[in-house]
N, C-alpha and C positions, 0 to 999 in steps of 0.2 A: 538370358538365366545367368543369374548372378555368378561372379567370381566367388571361389570357396575361400572361406574364413580359416586360416592355419592357426593350428595352437599347439604350439610346443610343449610337449611332456604330457603324458597322461595319467599323471597322479590325480589326485581328489580334484584339486582346484582347476586343472585341465579338463576334467571329467564332466565337473558339475557345468563349467563352462559351455561345453560340448552340447550337452544335454539342454540348457535352457536357449540356447541358440537354435539349436534344432526345434527346440518347440516353436520359438518365434517364426520358422520357416527360413532360415538362413544354413545355405550348405554349409557343411564343417569338413575339413579335414584334420584330424588329430597325427601329429608326427611323434614318435616313441620310437628312441632308439634300443631299449630292452625288448624281449620277445612278450612282455606281458604288460597290462595294465596295472596300475596302482602305485605306480612310484614308490616312496618311501614306507606307504602305508599298505603295500601289497605284502600276502603270505608266497612263501615257495617251498615247496614238496622237496624233501632230502632224503635219501635211503628209508623210503616210509614214514617221515614226520614233516610235520607242517611248522615252518619256521618263520617267523616274522621279523622283518629288518629292525624295526624298534619297538615302540608302545603304539597302540593303537588308540590314539585318545582323539575325540573329539569336544573345542571348545568353541561356543560361541555365543555371543550374546545377541545376536541379530535373529529374531523370530521367523523370518521368511527364508533364512539358509536353516534352520534347525528344522523347519516343516519339510523343506525341500530334502535334508536328509533322511529323514523319517519316512518320505514316501518312497525314495528310492528302494532304502534299504526294506524296509517293513518287516517282517519276523524273522529277516536274518540277521537283524542288530540285536545283538547280544549285548548285555550289561553284564559288568563284572564290578566286583569290588577292587579298587585301586590301591595297590602296594607298591611305593615307589623310594627308593631308598637313595640319597647323596652319600659319595664314599669321597670322606675327606678327612684327610689327617689319619689314615690308617683307622678309620670309623664310619658306622653308616649312620646317618641322620633320616629320618622320616621327611617325607615332604607331602603334604604343605609342613614345613617347619614348625616343631614343638618348641616354645620359648623353655621349658622346664629342660626337655631335652640338650637344647642347645647350652643353658647355662650349666648342667652338669657335664658336659663333655668337654666344652671348650674352655670350662671352669669359671668361676665366681671371677676372678680379679678380672680376666680378659672381657669376660660379660658386662663387668661394671666399667671397663674402660669403654666397649661399645655404646652402652647406655649413654653415659657422660658425652662420648663425641656425637651420638644423635641428638640429645638436646641442645648441644650447641649448634650443629646444622640449622635445629629448628630457630634458636635464638638469633643465629646471623645467617642471614639468608646468603645463599650464593647467586651471582649473575646468572642470564640465561645459559641452560647448558648446550653447549655445541658438540660433545661427542658422550658417550656413555660413563667415561671415568667422572665427569663434571656433574653427569646426572645422578651416579650412585653417591657421592660424596656430597652433594647438596641434599639429597634426599634420606638418606641414612647416616651420613658421616664418614668420615676420614678412616676412622678405625674400622668399621664393618667392610668399607671397600678393601681394606689391606688385606683381608679374606676371602677376595672374590675366589669364585671357582671356575671360571671359564679359561679356555686357553687363548682364546683370539685377545690381541693387543685392545685396551678396552677403548682408547681413543680412537680407533678404526670405525667402532661403530656409532653414526652420526643419528642426527635428530628424527630422521623417517623411521627407524627402529624402537626410538625411546617411549612411544606410546604403545607398542605391541608389547614391550618388554614390562611395563607398568603394570599393565593388566595380567603378566603372567605372574608377576611378583605380587601381587593384591593378595591371594589366598593366604601368602604368607604372614604378610602384615596384619590380616584380620585375626590370626592366631595370636600374633604378637602383639597388637596395640591393645586388647583389654589387660593381657598380663602386665606391660608397661603402665597404665593407667589408674588400674583397679588393685594392683598389687606393689609392684616396684615402685613408683613413685610416693604413693601414701607411706609406705612403709621407712621411704629415705626421707619424708617430711617429719615424720615422728622421729627417727633418729636425731637429724639436725635440731629438732626443737629440743630435745634432751640435751643436748651438747650445749645448746644457747641458754638452755634455764641453769646449768652450772656455771657458765662462764658470765652470766650476771654479778654472781657474786666474788667473783676474782677480782684482785688489784691490777692484773696484767690485763695488756690488752691483746695480744699475739695470742695464737693457738697452741704454739708449742710451750711458752712459757706460762700460760695458763694452765696446763695438763702435768707438765713437769713440777709444778708447784703443789700438784695435790698430791706427790708420791709420799706415802706414810703406810703404816702398818704393815698389814701382809703385803701391800706391794714391794716394800722393802726385800720382804723373804723371794716374791716370784722374779723379782729383777737380779737377787743373787742366784738362783736355781739357773736362770738364761747366761748369766756372765759366768758363772764356774762351774754348772751342772750340781748334781748333787755330792754333798759331801759330809762325812760323819765322823768326828775323831774323838768324841766322848760326850756323854749326858752333862758333864762338868763345864762345858764348852760350847754352848747354846747360843749361837750368834748368826749373822745373816753371813758372813764370811767363813761359817766353819760346819756346824751342825746344821743342816736346813733340810732334813729329810722328812718335814713333818706338813707337805704341801703337794696333792694328787699333781702329776705332771703336765695333763691336759693343756692347760692353760701355758705354762713356762713352754713347752713344745711349739704351741701357736704363736705366741710371741716372737721365737728365735726365728721361724720360717718367714712369718710376716717383715720381720725386722729386716732380713737378710734380701727379702723380696724387693722390700721398697728401698733398701740400702738408708736407713735411718738407725738411730742408736736405740737400743732395746727400751731404754726409758720413754722415749718418746713411741715406741712401737706397744708397749704396755696399753696405751690408751687408744692408738689407733687399732688394735685388734680388739679389744673391748667395743668400739665402737662399730667396726664391722659385723662384728658376730651380733652385735644389737640391731644392725639392720636386719642381719638375717633372721632374728628372734621376730622383730614385727612381719617380714615379708612370710613365716609360717603363720603366723597369726590370721593374715590375711587370706593365705591360700584355706586355713581352716575357714573362715568365713565363705569364701567362694566355693567350698566345696561342700557345706552346708546349705548353700544359699540364703546366708542370712540377709535379712532387709540392712539398706544402709543406714539409716539411723540407728540400728541395734550394734551395727559396728562401729558406728560413731562413738556409742556410749559405752560400750564395753573397752574400747580402745581408751578413751579417756579414763575408765576407771583405772587400768593398769598404768597409764602414763603418770595420774597423780598419785600411786601408792606413795606412802611415806619414804621408802627406801629404793624406789625405782631409778634413782640417779646413780646407783652402785652398777646398772647395767653399761654405762658409759665411762667410768672410771678404772683405774686398774686394778682390778679384782675381776675375779672366774665367773660372776654371775653371770655375764649376757653369752659365754661358749658354752656354759651348763645350761642353761634356759633354751638357747637356739638348738644344741643337738637333741635335749629332751624332746623339744616340740617335733623335730625332723624325725625323731625315733617314733613317737607317739605318729605322727602324720603315715609314714609309710607300713607302719606296723599294725595297725588295728584295723585297717578296712582292707587292704591288698593283701592278697596271695599270690601273684606272679612273682616268680624266684628272684628275677633282676630288683623288683622293689621290695623285696625283703631282704635283700644283699644290701640295698642302698638303706634300711632300714638297720641292720646289722653296723654298718659303718658309723651313722649316727649315735647307736648305744655306744659303742665302742669310743668314743670321742667324749659321751655322757659319764661312762664310768672311770673313763681317765681322768677326768675333770674332779669328779666330787663323789665320796664315798656311798652317798645317798643314790649315785647312778646304778649300783649294783643291785639293789631289790627291785629299782625300777626297771631293769634289764629283762626281769622274769615276764615281764607282760604280756608279751606275744603267747607265751604258754595260755593264756584264755582262748586263743583261737582254737586250740585243741579241744577245750571243752565245749566249745560252740560248734563242735563237728567239722572243723577244718580236715581237708583230705591231705593237705600238703604239711602233715607233721613232720616231714624231714626238714623242709626250709623250715619251719617255727622253731624247731631245735636248734639249727644250725644258727639262726637269727639271733635266739639267747646267747648262744656259746659266743657267736662273734662280739655282741653286746658286753659281756663280762668279760672280756680278754684285757679291754682296758685296765680296768680295777685290778684283777687277778694277774696281770703282766706287770704293774708296778710293783704289787707283793712279791712276785717272783724276781724280779730286778732288786729288790730290797735283800731276799735271800741269798744270791748270787753274790753279791757285790759288797754286802756288808755281813751276810752273816745271819740275818734275823728279819725273815718274812714281815713279820708285825711290827717292824720298826717306827712305822709311820703311829701306831698306837701306842707305842712304849713313849714317843716323843711328847704326846699330849698333855701330860702332866707337868711338863716344863712351860705349858702355855694357860695353866691355872685347871684343867680339866683334869682331873686326878682319877676319874674312873667313869665308867658309862653306868647311868641310873635306866635300865629300860623299865621302871617302875614306876618313875615319875609322872608319866601322863594320869596314874591314877593315887598319887602320891599327896595327901593334902597341903605337905610342905612345900609343893610346887604354886599354887595358887595363895599361900598366906599372905605375900606381900600385899595383894590387892585389899586387904582388910585391915591395913595400917595406915593411919592418918597419915605418918610422916609420907609414905608412898604417895597419894592422894596431893597433899601440899608439896610435894616437890613436881609433880606433874604440871599443878596449876600455877608454876612459879615462874613469871616472865625472866626473871634476873637468873634463874637455875637453867633456864631452856637454853640461855643464849652462852653459859658458861661452865655450869655444874656437870662432870662426868655421870654424878647420880641422876641425873635427869633422863638420859638416855639409855640408862641402864633399867630405870623405872619404867619407860616406855617398851623396853623391849620386855620387858616380864608382863607388861599391858597384852601383848601381843599373844603371847600363850593360850589365855582363854577367849580372845576373840577368834583367834584362829580354829582353835577347838570348837568354839560354838558354830562357825560360820560350817566346819566340816560336818558336824552333828546334824545342823540343820539342814544342809543342803543335800547329802547323804539320805535324811528321812523323807525329805521331799520327795526326791526322785526316786527313793523305794517305794513311797505309797502311791505314787500315779504310774508306776510301772506295773506293779502288783494288782491294780485296780482296772490295767490295761488301757488307758487314758494317755500313757507316755509310749513312743516308738522308739527303735533304734537305743534301748538302753545299755544293751550288751556293749555297743561303739562307748557311751560314756562310761561305762565301768571301769575300765582301763586308767581314764584321767583318775576318777575318785580313788582307785588304789595307789595312783602316782602320789597325789598329793597327801595322802594318809602317811603312806611310806616315808615321803620326805621330811613331813610336821615331825613322826614320830621319833626317827632317828635323831634329827637334829635337836628335839627335846631331850632326848635321852641322854647326847653328848655333852649339850648345855646346861643340864641341870646342875653339874658341880660348881660350875662359876654362876649361878642365878641367871640363868639364859639371858645374859649379855647381849648376844647376840643375835636372839630371835626375831628382832624387828630385819633382820638384813636374810636369815633362813628362812621366813616364811613368805618372803618374794616369788619365787617360782611356784609355792603352795598357792598363794593367791593367783597366778596367773593361770594357770592350770584350774582352777576352779572357775575362773571367769569362764573359761572356755566350756568348760560341762556345764554351767548354767545357761550359757547362750543355747548350746546344742539342745539343752533340756528344753527351753522354753519353743524353740523352733519347733521342736517334735512331740509337743504335748496338746491335746486337746482341751481347752480349759470351756468347755461348754455345760462342765457340770458344776460350773460357779452359779449361783444364781443369778439372774439378770437385775437385781434391785442394789447386790452387792458391788456388782462390778465396778459402778462410778467411782465408789469411795474407796475400792481397793486399788483401783488405778492410780488416784490422786495419793492415798498415801504411799503407794512405790515409787510414785514421782518425787514428792517431798522425801522420801529415805534417800533415794538416789543424789539430790541434790545435797541435801544436809552430806553424806557421807563421802562426798566429792570434794566438798568444801573441807570438812576436817583433814583427808587425807592430804589436799593440797597445800593446805597451811602447815599440816605436820613435814611435808616434804619440802616445802622452803624453810625450815628452822633446822632439819636435819643437812639439808645443802648446804647452808649457811654455814653449820657448826662442823661440816665435813671439809668446807674450802678455806675455815680458819684453823684445819689440824686439831678440832676438837673430838673427843672420843661419840662415834655414833653407834656402830654395831662391829 
């Protein structure tokens, strides 16, 4: 008779070994110090309740082990939906880790440091790890290692556990990797490309000198607000250092915060802030692409059309464009489809920043009310989102009332910048478009000497953006409306918010700029263009084009391709001319 095989521990591994050895004819003795079997996977009865020592999870990639498990448990095996949370820094994180949740709770700056540290780890491989600390640093970077969640000293975990730990972390990496490669890195690459395109026209050689040398026009006003706060000493003393309540507070507040965080001079902070939010803007664009499952080729074409837009460089210089567009896209992203309270709250925070940055953010903040019209049952949360989104702009008016005794001081100061009144009928008045019928207007536009030196050229170009943008709004809205009415286009309710946002921004910008000859419309139309591109991409994705006759499709396709190439070429040429003008401190918009 064979001597028995002793197995220490009656947990799942010990019992499985005993079960298999018994099948093979070996005598087995299982030694267990507790009263029952199961180890850490067992359940105990306590005061009428069944309690578990911990989560009962079964994980294996070995088919034979999985087959054995199913064979033993049979019908007693229960499958439930897993709900696991990691409690870290007084916050709960989902497991497997969700990349967006980590960005939101850990913070953008810390997340950026983690990403850069990860990229550095991939570029500079470490030697073969001898413990867990080396393995994490080499696999994910030193910054993520600093956020370790374990209590055991990481150097005590040696090589024989690294393979198992790698398998356990794989689900988290599977969620993080697509976000990294499909969203974070492409958006970062486009931001860096924009910065590079601006630096090409500078005479300086280093980053700080290049961008500090670009400080001009509105950048001086923002800088005065950052350094001295809002001041008003009378309408007869309008200057950077005195009366400066002519700009909304969102961008100056962001510059002040990031400058202190990075410990840099506020003038450099103007550009770092703009470029960080430019990156965030591109992130939201790619998030929209992923949500709508836009084909890669379409993503590239749409992104290039935004990148080449004539005034897109304003996203990376000392202006509020990138903060406004990033918060606008974030507001639309979280408010249009989602109805979960926390996500609506996130939309409200984006809306607050949006309306605190530009006055045109106030009407856009009303867009979540469309959810009520579409039958949303969370009417209270939609109203709360709108209220929070309005708080940024309305809070600025309240500040002006409390500190300067006039809630509309912002509007009263606009005449001192050339805009003496707001013309709400400008969009339908003939004089808005009369420059287009002037020979001098077109001669100015096609004059190379004026393009590189005359302020009139930039103003003439801005005036041209008015009918072009209005025409694109009318055409895209008409096409979308016809296709939706005919039942050929789906999800048109989601696009409606984009169309309304584009129309609101264009109308208010035109009404405010009418008194000064629309001299800044080329810049004000930038967010309109970005929202329109997204609406167009969504429309193309969710529209059935089978109604177009087969014989027409090749000609239509070739026409669209030719039109895109021509438009992109014109955009890029104008972009480079305007970037050159801006780098040489000539008026652009």
